[in-house]
Phi, psi and omega in degrees: 000123179206173180220143179199174179250151177198178177240132179276132173224163179053053182277132175217179178293338182267338181172197181197172170246135181248119176280110182195155179265026182289147176265099182240161181243149177303134181090349179294142177270133182235134171264118184252130175250116180253124179274120174253171179301331185254337186198174173257123180260122179257128181227151174256141177214160178253133179292123179268317175200164177224154177237118183308136177062011179236306181161199183209156179258138178242141168253124185290144176235111182203167175269183184298321182293318178296320180296320178298317180296322178293319177301318178295319178298314180297321179295320178297322183284343181290000000 
């Protein structure tokens, strides 16, 4: 259990890459909080791979409501 800061890049409906120096393991569950202009979107994802001292890739795990919120966030960012 830990908490840290990072930057989200390469965001899509299926997942993202997080630039962070966190020590994570493949298969680990991560709760990601993404700040949008209007709200904070919280998503759960599974670590697909990590790159030491660079970051890690997440595949999102969510229900229909979470997916809708992510779609709205992506539309806002376009």
